[in-house]
Residue frames relative to the residue before (quaternion, step in Angstrom):
aa qw qx qy qz dx dy dz
M 1.0000 0.0000 0.0000 0.0000 0.00 0.00 0.00
S 0.6433 0.5176 -0.3047 0.4748 3.53 1.03 -0.85
L 0.6492 0.5191 -0.3151 0.4581 3.57 1.03 -0.87
S 0.6435 0.5260 -0.3158 0.4577 3.59 1.01 -0.87
F 0.6455 0.5216 -0.3127 0.4621 3.56 0.98 -0.86
T 0.6505 0.5265 -0.3115 0.4501 3.55 1.01 -0.91
R 0.6476 0.5158 -0.3226 0.4588 3.58 0.99 -0.88
R 0.6507 0.5133 -0.3190 0.4598 3.58 0.97 -0.86
A 0.6459 0.5280 -0.3188 0.4499 3.55 1.01 -0.82
V 0.6499 0.5134 -0.3114 0.4658 3.58 1.01 -0.87
L 0.6565 0.5134 -0.3088 0.4583 3.58 0.96 -0.91
A 0.6522 0.5158 -0.3086 0.4619 3.57 0.98 -0.88
A 0.6561 0.5099 -0.3051 0.4654 3.58 0.96 -0.89
S 0.6428 0.5256 -0.3181 0.4576 3.57 1.01 -0.83
A 0.6495 0.5153 -0.3115 0.4643 3.56 0.98 -0.86
A 0.6432 0.5251 -0.3162 0.4590 3.57 1.00 -0.84
M 0.6545 0.5149 -0.3125 0.4569 3.55 1.00 -0.85
L 0.6258 0.5369 -0.3309 0.4588 3.57 1.07 -0.74
L 0.6493 0.5148 -0.3099 0.4662 3.57 1.03 -0.82
V 0.6495 0.5202 -0.3064 0.4622 3.57 0.98 -0.89
S 0.6871 0.4813 -0.2878 0.4620 3.56 0.91 -0.94
A 0.6619 0.5039 -0.3096 0.4606 3.59 1.13 -0.58
A 0.5608 0.6523 -0.3793 0.3408 3.60 1.15 -0.62
P 0.6714 0.4812 -0.3347 0.4535 3.66 0.78 -0.84
A 0.6296 0.5380 -0.3409 0.4449 3.59 0.99 -0.79
F 0.6502 0.5088 -0.3112 0.4706 3.56 1.02 -0.84
A 0.6588 0.5183 -0.3037 0.4529 3.58 0.97 -0.93
Q 0.6468 0.5420 -0.3243 0.4274 3.57 1.10 -0.72
D 0.5085 0.6379 -0.4264 0.3906 3.59 1.23 -0.21
K 0.6873 0.4268 -0.2629 0.5257 3.58 1.19 -0.54
V 0.4360 -0.6801 0.5260 0.2659 3.56 -1.14 0.70
Q 0.3111 -0.7734 0.5248 0.1723 3.58 -0.58 1.14
L 0.0202 0.7717 -0.6338 0.0474 3.55 -0.92 1.03
R 0.0654 -0.7857 0.6152 0.0029 3.56 -0.22 1.27
F 0.1114 -0.8029 0.5855 0.0145 3.57 -0.84 1.07
S 0.0820 -0.8055 0.5866 0.0186 3.57 -0.90 0.96
A 0.0840 0.7750 -0.6214 0.0780 3.58 -1.07 0.88
V 0.4467 -0.6877 0.5006 0.2773 3.57 -1.20 0.49
F 0.5583 0.5873 -0.4197 0.4089 3.60 1.18 -0.27
S 0.5751 -0.6318 0.4109 0.3183 3.55 -1.18 0.67
E 0.6360 -0.5358 0.3953 0.3901 3.55 -1.29 0.27
Q 0.6263 0.5249 -0.3370 0.4677 3.60 1.28 -0.23
D 0.4948 0.6748 -0.4137 0.3587 3.58 1.29 -0.21
I 0.6077 -0.5535 0.4265 0.3775 3.58 -1.17 0.60
R 0.6643 0.5228 -0.3077 0.4367 3.57 1.01 -0.81
A 0.5810 0.5444 -0.3825 0.4687 3.60 1.17 -0.40
E 0.6296 0.5055 -0.3174 0.4973 3.56 1.07 -0.76
M 0.5855 0.5761 -0.3506 0.4499 3.56 1.13 -0.71
M 0.6968 0.4691 -0.2791 0.4653 3.58 0.90 -0.89
K 0.5963 0.5390 -0.3642 0.4704 3.59 1.15 -0.51
K 0.6358 0.5014 -0.3216 0.4908 3.57 1.09 -0.70
F 0.6030 0.5470 -0.3428 0.4688 3.56 1.09 -0.72
Q 0.6487 0.5254 -0.3076 0.4567 3.57 0.96 -0.91
E 0.6512 0.5121 -0.3155 0.4628 3.58 0.96 -0.84
E 0.6743 0.5254 -0.2904 0.4300 3.56 0.99 -0.91
I 0.7051 0.4752 -0.2947 0.4361 3.61 0.89 -0.84
G 0.4479 -0.7474 0.4085 0.2717 3.58 1.23 -0.29
E 0.7230 -0.5062 0.3097 0.3538 3.51 -1.39 0.14
E 0.5429 0.6154 -0.4217 0.3857 3.61 1.19 -0.11
F 0.6846 0.4206 -0.2653 0.5330 3.56 1.35 -0.19
D 0.2738 -0.7265 0.6082 0.1653 3.55 -1.09 0.80
F 0.0244 -0.8301 0.5558 -0.0378 3.56 0.22 1.34
Q 0.0363 -0.7888 0.6132 -0.0198 3.57 -0.87 1.04
G 0.1327 -0.8245 0.5487 0.0386 3.57 -0.43 1.25
Y 0.0706 -0.7795 0.6224 0.0067 3.56 -0.90 1.01
Y 0.0727 -0.8318 0.5499 -0.0233 3.58 -0.66 1.16
G 0.7651 0.3735 -0.2696 0.4500 3.55 -1.31 0.26
G 0.5880 -0.5993 0.3641 0.4031 3.57 1.17 0.50
N 0.3277 0.7901 -0.4685 0.2210 3.60 1.20 0.45
L 0.7254 0.3927 -0.2363 0.5135 3.58 1.14 -0.60
F 0.7798 -0.0268 0.0393 0.6243 3.57 0.93 -0.96
K 0.4694 -0.6902 0.4786 0.2724 3.56 -0.95 0.88
Q 0.6862 -0.4889 0.3482 0.4110 3.54 -1.29 0.46
G 0.7988 0.2781 -0.2278 0.4824 3.54 -0.91 0.99
T 0.6927 0.4632 -0.2835 0.4746 3.60 1.23 -0.24
E 0.4706 0.7027 -0.4345 0.3099 3.59 1.26 -0.20
L 0.6419 0.5476 -0.3333 0.4208 3.58 0.95 -0.87
V 0.6613 0.4907 -0.3028 0.4798 3.57 0.92 -0.88
A 0.6208 0.5417 -0.3392 0.4540 3.60 1.05 -0.75
L 0.6305 0.5187 -0.3232 0.4785 3.59 1.05 -0.76
Q 0.6842 0.5013 -0.2824 0.4482 3.54 0.93 -0.95
R 0.7142 0.4495 -0.2489 0.4753 3.59 1.07 -0.70
G 0.5200 -0.6594 0.4044 0.3623 3.57 1.26 -0.08
N 0.4947 0.6635 -0.4224 0.3697 3.58 1.25 0.35
L 0.7645 0.2030 -0.0942 0.6045 3.57 1.33 -0.15
E 0.3534 -0.7487 0.5207 0.2085 3.57 -1.02 0.80
M 0.8165 0.0673 -0.0045 0.5734 3.61 0.95 -0.86
G 0.0366 0.8159 -0.5759 0.0360 3.57 -1.11 0.61
N 0.3932 -0.6489 0.5928 0.2700 3.53 -1.37 0.39
I 0.0394 -0.8533 0.5176 -0.0494 3.57 -0.20 1.32
A 0.3928 -0.7004 0.5447 0.2419 3.59 -0.96 0.88
P 0.5325 -0.6334 0.4447 0.3428 3.62 -0.95 0.77
Q 0.5763 0.5876 -0.3734 0.4280 3.59 1.18 -0.55
D 0.6265 0.5337 -0.3367 0.4575 3.60 1.09 -0.70
I 0.6436 0.5031 -0.3190 0.4805 3.56 1.06 -0.73
S 0.6623 0.5181 -0.3137 0.4411 3.59 0.96 -0.84
N 0.5586 0.5908 -0.3935 0.4291 3.60 1.20 -0.39
Q 0.7411 0.3575 -0.2098 0.5281 3.58 1.15 -0.60
I 0.7568 0.1956 -0.1242 0.6113 3.57 1.19 -0.57
P 0.3111 -0.7992 0.4805 0.1832 3.66 -0.01 1.23
A 0.5871 0.5885 -0.3775 0.4080 3.62 1.05 -0.64
W 0.6257 0.5664 -0.3296 0.4231 3.57 1.16 -0.59
S 0.4940 0.6576 -0.4417 0.3583 3.62 1.20 -0.18
I 0.5169 0.6309 -0.4212 0.3967 3.60 1.21 -0.35
L 0.6932 0.4882 -0.2755 0.4530 3.58 1.05 -0.77
T 0.6621 0.4588 -0.3121 0.5037 3.58 1.29 0.07
S 0.5222 0.6671 -0.3982 0.3518 3.60 1.29 0.01
A 0.6265 -0.5712 0.3926 0.3565 3.56 -1.26 0.52
Y 0.8733 0.1285 -0.1098 0.4570 3.52 -1.24 0.70
L 0.3471 0.7121 -0.5346 0.2944 3.57 1.07 0.64
F 0.7747 0.2171 -0.1102 0.5836 3.56 0.96 -0.94
R 0.4297 -0.7264 0.4829 0.2334 3.55 -0.93 0.93
D 0.7828 -0.1374 0.1424 0.5899 3.57 1.00 -0.85
A 0.7542 -0.3859 0.2685 0.4584 3.58 -1.29 -0.08
D 0.6379 0.5267 -0.3322 0.4532 3.60 1.02 -0.74
H 0.6417 0.5191 -0.3166 0.4676 3.57 0.99 -0.85
L 0.6178 0.5448 -0.3258 0.4641 3.57 1.04 -0.80
K 0.6733 0.4936 -0.2851 0.4709 3.57 0.89 -0.99
T 0.6486 0.5299 -0.3130 0.4478 3.57 0.95 -0.91
F 0.6435 0.5292 -0.3273 0.4458 3.57 0.96 -0.84
F 0.7172 0.4594 -0.2757 0.4456 3.59 0.74 -1.00
A 0.6688 0.4624 -0.3008 0.4984 3.59 1.26 -0.30
S 0.5938 0.5985 -0.3415 0.4154 3.59 1.33 -0.09
E 0.6830 -0.4505 0.3674 0.4423 3.58 -1.34 0.07
A 0.6297 0.5286 -0.3319 0.4625 3.57 1.04 -0.76
G 0.6415 0.5143 -0.3130 0.4753 3.55 1.04 -0.80
D 0.6285 0.5328 -0.3278 0.4623 3.56 1.02 -0.80
E 0.6221 0.5519 -0.3312 0.4459 3.57 1.05 -0.79
M 0.6920 0.4635 -0.2780 0.4785 3.57 0.92 -0.92
K 0.6425 0.5161 -0.3245 0.4642 3.60 1.03 -0.74
K 0.6366 0.5367 -0.3284 0.4459 3.58 1.04 -0.77
M 0.5651 0.5830 -0.3763 0.4464 3.60 1.14 -0.62
V 0.6795 0.4963 -0.2817 0.4611 3.54 0.94 -0.98
E 0.6495 0.5082 -0.3200 0.4665 3.58 0.97 -0.81
D 0.7182 0.4673 -0.2604 0.4450 3.58 0.82 -1.02
Q 0.7813 0.3715 -0.1802 0.4680 3.57 0.89 -0.93
L 0.7928 0.2975 -0.1447 0.5119 3.59 1.05 -0.71
Q 0.3447 -0.7591 0.4808 0.2717 3.58 1.28 -0.26
V 0.5431 0.5599 -0.4144 0.4688 3.53 1.01 0.95
K 0.2489 -0.7677 0.5735 0.1406 3.58 -0.97 0.86
I 0.2986 -0.7458 0.5720 0.1657 3.56 -0.95 0.93
L 0.2703 -0.7772 0.5520 0.1348 3.57 -0.69 1.12
G 0.7589 -0.3094 0.1884 0.5412 3.58 1.16 -0.52
P 0.5199 -0.6304 0.4759 0.3251 3.59 -1.28 0.34
T 0.2116 -0.7749 0.5837 0.1183 3.59 -0.96 0.85
Y 0.2716 -0.7884 0.5404 0.1123 3.56 -0.30 1.34
F 0.0004 -0.8205 0.5715 0.0086 3.59 -0.94 0.81
G 0.7869 -0.3215 0.1552 0.5034 3.61 1.16 0.48
A 0.3803 -0.7131 0.5443 0.2250 3.54 -1.22 0.55
R 0.4441 -0.6763 0.5190 0.2757 3.56 -1.10 0.71
Q 0.0956 -0.7921 0.6028 0.0067 3.56 -0.95 1.02
V 0.4548 -0.6748 0.5127 0.2737 3.56 -1.21 0.55
G 0.0796 -0.7838 0.6152 0.0287 3.57 -0.84 1.02
L 0.0921 -0.8379 0.5380 -0.0052 3.59 -0.73 1.07
K 0.4361 -0.6599 0.5485 0.2710 3.52 -1.24 0.60
T 0.6445 0.5383 -0.3085 0.4469 3.56 1.10 -0.76
D 0.4569 -0.6805 0.5054 0.2696 3.57 -1.23 0.53
K 0.4003 0.7461 -0.4609 0.2658 3.59 1.27 -0.09
K 0.4072 -0.7143 0.5178 0.2365 3.57 -0.84 1.00
I 0.1604 -0.7918 0.5867 0.0562 3.57 -0.87 1.02
N 0.0177 0.8097 -0.5857 0.0319 3.57 -0.71 1.08
T 0.7951 0.1152 -0.0484 0.5935 3.59 1.08 -0.74
P 0.6836 -0.4706 0.3420 0.4408 3.63 -1.23 0.19
E 0.5876 0.5838 -0.3704 0.4203 3.58 1.11 -0.60
D 0.6314 0.5434 -0.3271 0.4462 3.58 1.12 -0.65
M 0.6331 0.5396 -0.3245 0.4503 3.59 1.25 -0.37
A 0.4226 0.7291 -0.4547 0.2881 3.59 1.27 -0.17
G 0.8254 0.2169 -0.1867 0.4867 3.55 -0.91 1.01
I 0.5534 0.6021 -0.4033 0.4106 3.59 1.22 -0.17
K 0.3202 -0.7427 0.5613 0.1755 3.56 -0.78 1.10
L 0.0293 -0.8311 0.5531 -0.0500 3.52 -0.13 1.35
R 0.3664 -0.7276 0.5342 0.2256 3.56 -0.61 1.12
M 0.0230 0.7597 -0.6489 0.0345 3.52 -0.98 0.99
P 0.5943 -0.5460 0.4250 0.4100 3.61 -1.13 0.47
G 0.5947 -0.5722 0.4225 0.3748 3.57 -1.19 0.47
G 0.5807 0.5737 -0.4359 0.3790 3.56 -1.22 0.43
D 0.5992 -0.6189 0.3834 0.3331 3.55 -1.03 0.86
A 0.6568 0.5301 -0.3269 0.4251 3.59 0.90 -0.88
W 0.6759 0.4794 -0.2941 0.4762 3.58 0.98 -0.85
Q 0.6426 0.5148 -0.3283 0.4629 3.58 0.98 -0.77
F 0.6241 0.5284 -0.3335 0.4690 3.57 1.06 -0.74
L 0.6160 0.5449 -0.3406 0.4556 3.57 1.03 -0.77
G 0.6392 0.5265 -0.3225 0.4584 3.60 0.97 -0.82
Q 0.6491 0.5066 -0.3055 0.4783 3.57 1.03 -0.81
A 0.6424 0.5365 -0.3142 0.4481 3.56 1.05 -0.84
L 0.6456 0.4925 -0.3174 0.4898 3.58 1.22 -0.40
G 0.5499 -0.6303 0.3769 0.3977 3.57 1.31 -0.16
A 0.5710 0.6262 -0.3578 0.3921 3.57 1.31 -0.02
N 0.4728 -0.5883 0.5534 0.3522 3.49 -1.42 -0.08
P 0.2226 -0.8251 0.4996 0.1415 3.63 0.06 1.24
T 0.0936 -0.7940 0.6006 0.0085 3.54 -0.97 0.96
P 0.3200 -0.7578 0.5309 0.2040 3.62 -0.53 1.11
M 0.1442 0.7726 -0.6035 0.1345 3.56 -0.93 0.90
A 0.5342 -0.6241 0.4646 0.3306 3.58 -1.03 0.78
Y 0.6104 -0.5959 0.3888 0.3481 3.54 -1.04 0.84
A 0.6819 0.5117 -0.2883 0.4359 3.57 0.93 -0.90
E 0.6825 0.4921 -0.2800 0.4622 3.61 1.24 -0.37
V 0.4586 0.7311 -0.4267 0.2705 3.58 1.28 -0.24
Y 0.6288 0.5436 -0.3498 0.4321 3.62 0.88 -0.87
T 0.6940 0.4574 -0.2713 0.4854 3.57 0.82 -1.00
G 0.6233 0.5551 -0.3373 0.4354 3.58 1.03 -0.77
L 0.6619 0.4766 -0.2979 0.4960 3.58 1.01 -0.78
Q 0.6478 0.5492 -0.3064 0.4299 3.54 1.00 -0.90
T 0.7594 0.3863 -0.1923 0.4870 3.58 0.94 -0.92
G 0.5078 -0.6550 0.4246 0.3644 3.59 1.21 -0.30
A 0.3691 0.7231 -0.5025 0.2974 3.58 1.22 0.24
I 0.7591 0.1041 -0.0827 0.6373 3.56 1.26 -0.52
D 0.4396 -0.6981 0.5038 0.2561 3.55 -1.21 0.52
G 0.8239 -0.0342 0.0573 0.5627 3.55 1.15 -0.49
Q 0.2288 -0.7435 0.6116 0.1442 3.53 -1.37 0.02
D 0.2348 -0.7535 0.5864 0.1825 3.58 -1.24 0.24
N 0.2189 0.7577 -0.5840 0.1922 3.55 -0.82 1.06
P 0.5643 -0.5262 0.4752 0.4230 3.59 -1.23 0.23
L 0.6455 -0.5762 0.3447 0.3641 3.59 -1.09 0.68
P 0.6166 0.5366 -0.3798 0.4331 3.67 0.94 -0.61
N 0.6225 0.5301 -0.3395 0.4651 3.59 1.09 -0.67
V 0.6145 0.5504 -0.3392 0.4521 3.58 1.04 -0.81
Q 0.6704 0.4883 -0.2925 0.4759 3.55 0.97 -0.87
N 0.6783 0.5151 -0.3011 0.4288 3.58 0.82 -0.99
M 0.7529 0.3757 -0.1948 0.5040 3.58 1.01 -0.86
K 0.4004 -0.7527 0.4358 0.2885 3.60 1.36 0.02
F 0.2152 0.7981 -0.5317 0.1846 3.59 1.09 0.68
D 0.5699 0.6195 -0.3774 0.3860 3.59 1.14 -0.59
E 0.5857 0.5934 -0.3653 0.4140 3.59 1.19 -0.47
V 0.7811 0.2822 -0.1380 0.5397 3.59 1.14 -0.59
M 0.6126 0.4858 -0.3734 0.4994 3.58 1.16 0.65
S 0.3355 -0.7391 0.5440 0.2126 3.57 -1.22 0.44
Q 0.8243 0.0820 -0.0208 0.5597 3.58 1.15 -0.48
I 0.1896 -0.7321 0.6390 0.1404 3.53 -1.34 0.40
V 0.1902 -0.7740 0.5986 0.0802 3.53 -0.70 1.15
L 0.3128 -0.7873 0.5062 0.1614 3.58 -0.49 1.21
T 0.0050 -0.8413 0.5372 -0.0604 3.52 0.44 1.30
S 0.1071 -0.8290 0.5364 0.1161 3.59 1.15 -0.63
H 0.1883 0.8549 -0.4674 0.1230 3.56 1.05 0.80
L 0.7849 0.1319 -0.0989 0.5973 3.56 1.19 -0.36
V 0.2402 -0.7630 0.5870 0.1251 3.56 -0.55 1.20
G 0.2883 -0.8056 0.4983 0.1402 3.54 -0.38 1.25
F 0.1928 0.7732 -0.5896 0.1317 3.56 -0.87 0.96
D 0.1929 -0.7115 0.6581 0.1530 3.50 -1.34 0.47
L 0.4242 -0.7045 0.5135 0.2451 3.55 -1.29 -0.03
L 0.3060 -0.7115 0.6041 0.1877 3.55 -0.93 0.98
T 0.0130 0.8431 -0.5310 0.0844 3.57 -0.45 1.21
I 0.1252 -0.7410 0.6518 0.1026 3.51 -1.38 0.34
S 0.5243 -0.6260 0.4571 0.3525 3.58 -0.97 0.75
L 0.5499 -0.6331 0.4313 0.3328 3.56 -1.00 0.80
D 0.5958 0.5647 -0.3557 0.4467 3.56 1.12 -0.64
A 0.6762 0.4740 -0.2883 0.4847 3.59 0.91 -0.93
W 0.6389 0.5389 -0.3186 0.4470 3.58 1.01 -0.82
N 0.6990 0.4880 -0.2733 0.4456 3.57 0.87 -0.97
K 0.6223 0.5390 -0.3396 0.4548 3.58 1.22 -0.37
L 0.5845 0.5752 -0.3702 0.4364 3.57 1.27 -0.26
S 0.4949 -0.6137 0.5152 0.3361 3.55 -1.19 0.55
P 0.6649 -0.4863 0.3579 0.4396 3.63 -1.18 0.32
E 0.6447 0.5159 -0.3238 0.4619 3.59 1.00 -0.77
Q 0.6606 0.4949 -0.3068 0.4739 3.59 0.99 -0.82
Q 0.6227 0.5383 -0.3346 0.4588 3.59 1.01 -0.77
E 0.6504 0.5153 -0.3044 0.4676 3.55 0.98 -0.89
K 0.6579 0.5126 -0.3044 0.4601 3.57 0.99 -0.85
V 0.6579 0.5073 -0.3041 0.4663 3.61 0.95 -0.87
Q 0.6768 0.4874 -0.3001 0.4629 3.60 0.88 -0.89
A 0.6519 0.5097 -0.3141 0.4654 3.58 0.96 -0.84
A 0.6466 0.5125 -0.3132 0.4704 3.59 1.01 -0.80
A 0.6391 0.5202 -0.3168 0.4696 3.57 1.03 -0.81
D 0.6501 0.5200 -0.3145 0.4562 3.60 0.90 -0.91
S 0.6824 0.4956 -0.2849 0.4556 3.57 0.88 -0.96
A 0.6807 0.4899 -0.2885 0.4619 3.59 0.90 -0.94
I 0.6493 0.5153 -0.3150 0.4622 3.61 0.98 -0.83
E 0.6354 0.5281 -0.3261 0.4594 3.58 0.99 -0.83
W 0.6446 0.5102 -0.3160 0.4737 3.59 0.99 -0.83
S 0.6703 0.5143 -0.2949 0.4463 3.58 0.88 -0.98
T 0.6384 0.5300 -0.3226 0.4555 3.58 0.96 -0.87
A 0.6590 0.5090 -0.3053 0.4621 3.58 0.91 -0.92
E 0.6461 0.5210 -0.3160 0.4597 3.59 1.01 -0.80
H 0.6639 0.4971 -0.3076 0.4664 3.59 0.94 -0.84
L 0.6540 0.5070 -0.3174 0.4631 3.60 0.94 -0.84
S 0.6381 0.5210 -0.3195 0.4682 3.57 1.02 -0.79
Q 0.6405 0.5264 -0.3171 0.4606 3.57 1.00 -0.85
E 0.6512 0.5152 -0.3196 0.4564 3.59 0.96 -0.84
E 0.6368 0.5248 -0.3265 0.4609 3.61 0.98 -0.81
E 0.6590 0.5109 -0.3067 0.4589 3.56 0.95 -0.89
L 0.6603 0.5090 -0.3114 0.4560 3.57 1.00 -0.80
V 0.6030 0.5424 -0.3581 0.4625 3.61 1.02 -0.73
A 0.6721 0.4901 -0.2946 0.4704 3.58 0.88 -0.94
G 0.6660 0.5149 -0.3012 0.4478 3.58 0.97 -0.85
F 0.6622 0.4963 -0.3066 0.4702 3.58 0.98 -0.82
K 0.6196 0.5332 -0.3443 0.4618 3.59 1.05 -0.70
E 0.6356 0.5312 -0.3239 0.4570 3.58 1.01 -0.79
K 0.6688 0.4911 -0.2900 0.4769 3.56 1.15 -0.63
G 0.6331 -0.5818 0.3176 0.3998 3.59 1.28 0.02
L 0.4939 0.6464 -0.4499 0.3685 3.61 1.21 0.09
E 0.3761 -0.6823 0.5738 0.2525 3.54 -1.11 0.73
I 0.0195 -0.8035 0.5939 -0.0372 3.58 -0.77 1.05
Y 0.1763 0.7882 -0.5654 0.1674 3.57 -0.71 1.08
E 0.4357 -0.6769 0.5339 0.2586 3.54 -1.34 0.33
P 0.3256 -0.7517 0.5365 0.2028 3.63 -0.79 0.95
D 0.6777 -0.4171 0.3689 0.4803 3.59 -1.26 -0.36
L 0.2215 -0.8298 0.4992 0.1147 3.56 0.07 1.30
D 0.6010 0.5577 -0.3659 0.4404 3.61 1.08 -0.62
A 0.6434 0.5186 -0.3172 0.4653 3.58 1.02 -0.80
F 0.6561 0.4997 -0.3034 0.4773 3.58 0.97 -0.86
R 0.6649 0.5134 -0.3079 0.4467 3.58 0.91 -0.94
T 0.6577 0.5154 -0.3078 0.4551 3.59 0.90 -0.93
H 0.6692 0.5076 -0.2915 0.4578 3.58 0.92 -0.96
A 0.6957 0.4821 -0.2782 0.4540 3.57 0.83 -1.00
Q 0.6866 0.4850 -0.3022 0.4496 3.60 0.81 -0.93
K 0.6059 0.5473 -0.3508 0.4587 3.59 1.08 -0.69
M 0.6607 0.5063 -0.3069 0.4614 3.58 0.93 -0.90
Y 0.6633 0.5051 -0.3062 0.4595 3.58 0.93 -0.89
L 0.6938 0.4964 -0.2851 0.4370 3.58 0.84 -0.98
E 0.6906 0.4547 -0.2676 0.4947 3.57 1.18 -0.55
S 0.6139 0.5617 -0.3400 0.4382 3.59 1.29 -0.08
A 0.6555 -0.5047 0.3896 0.4046 3.54 -1.34 0.21
L 0.5294 0.6540 -0.3989 0.3646 3.58 1.21 -0.46
A 0.7193 0.4752 -0.2444 0.4440 3.57 1.07 -0.78
E 0.4368 0.7326 -0.4458 0.2716 3.59 1.24 -0.13
S 0.7367 0.4076 -0.2248 0.4905 3.59 1.08 -0.67
W 0.4848 0.6929 -0.4253 0.3226 3.60 1.26 -0.11
P 0.5436 -0.6026 0.4618 0.3579 3.62 -1.05 0.68
E 0.5236 -0.6695 0.4305 0.3037 3.56 -0.83 1.00
G 0.8378 0.1883 -0.1644 0.4854 3.55 -0.92 0.97
M 0.4542 0.7212 -0.4405 0.2820 3.59 1.23 -0.11
V 0.6208 0.5427 -0.3526 0.4425 3.61 0.98 -0.75
D 0.6667 0.4938 -0.2982 0.4720 3.58 0.91 -0.93
T 0.6317 0.5395 -0.3294 0.4488 3.57 1.01 -0.81
I 0.6848 0.4754 -0.2819 0.4749 3.57 0.91 -0.96
N 0.6273 0.5384 -0.3366 0.4509 3.58 1.00 -0.78
G 0.7107 0.4847 -0.2520 0.4432 3.55 1.06 -0.77
L 0.5115 0.6535 -0.4254 0.3609 3.58 1.23 -0.18
């Protein structure tokens, strides 16, 4: 009886080992796509990636990691380059740290709106910038993910129409030379201040205003201590949906087509959701009594681009690229 039990135990163990050894082979039938982002799982862009997962189908093993749980902010690009990650949500600023020419895509008033952003990345000029990333960083850009435009919110009642009207206004900007330069390009007196201190700064008059996308204004309740929002749209916020070139090249032409089509569809949905959210927030802020209006955007754009082009920041920019983008 003991011998029979032992034989059964050995047979059972052998069968289990066969199943375990077969599992990795079965899992390898699917293409692994690990995706990392710092935005939360409640973000519209997280829902965008779930739609992407649905579109690419069951032949892919898509694994989404959000809130910086897999890779911290700013480290995703290096993870893609080292083969530790297949897909990531990458800030254009991270790319410009390795490719200085890309800093042009982070400058003020380069893109007019979400449509202009999309048009650029689908153009020959956009292809030129994307090819830089493929050739130099070994990363493929699937598309830009719009997440809102930065607007100026002020405590003062002063009407703002041109950059000259911003003279003397203490505008809170994030710390760092690039952000401070952006404040100057708007015609303001940029004042560095921690994000968590902005509400109190507006309340006490330590600053006259701040710049943020409208969802941030709502989340931080800045509208409670402001009288107006000037729709300057000075910086069209976007990140980049990317895949490592190594992972991309391992896909069949049919799989590549499926991944790109899924990315295009998901990005289009996400953009529409963000634009709808911004419209709702404008209406909501107006109901709360804030004055909301659009200034002379051409005057702001001309002033800002002139400052950028005359600065050291533009030394690495592709010649004629600003004019090309303006003309799209």
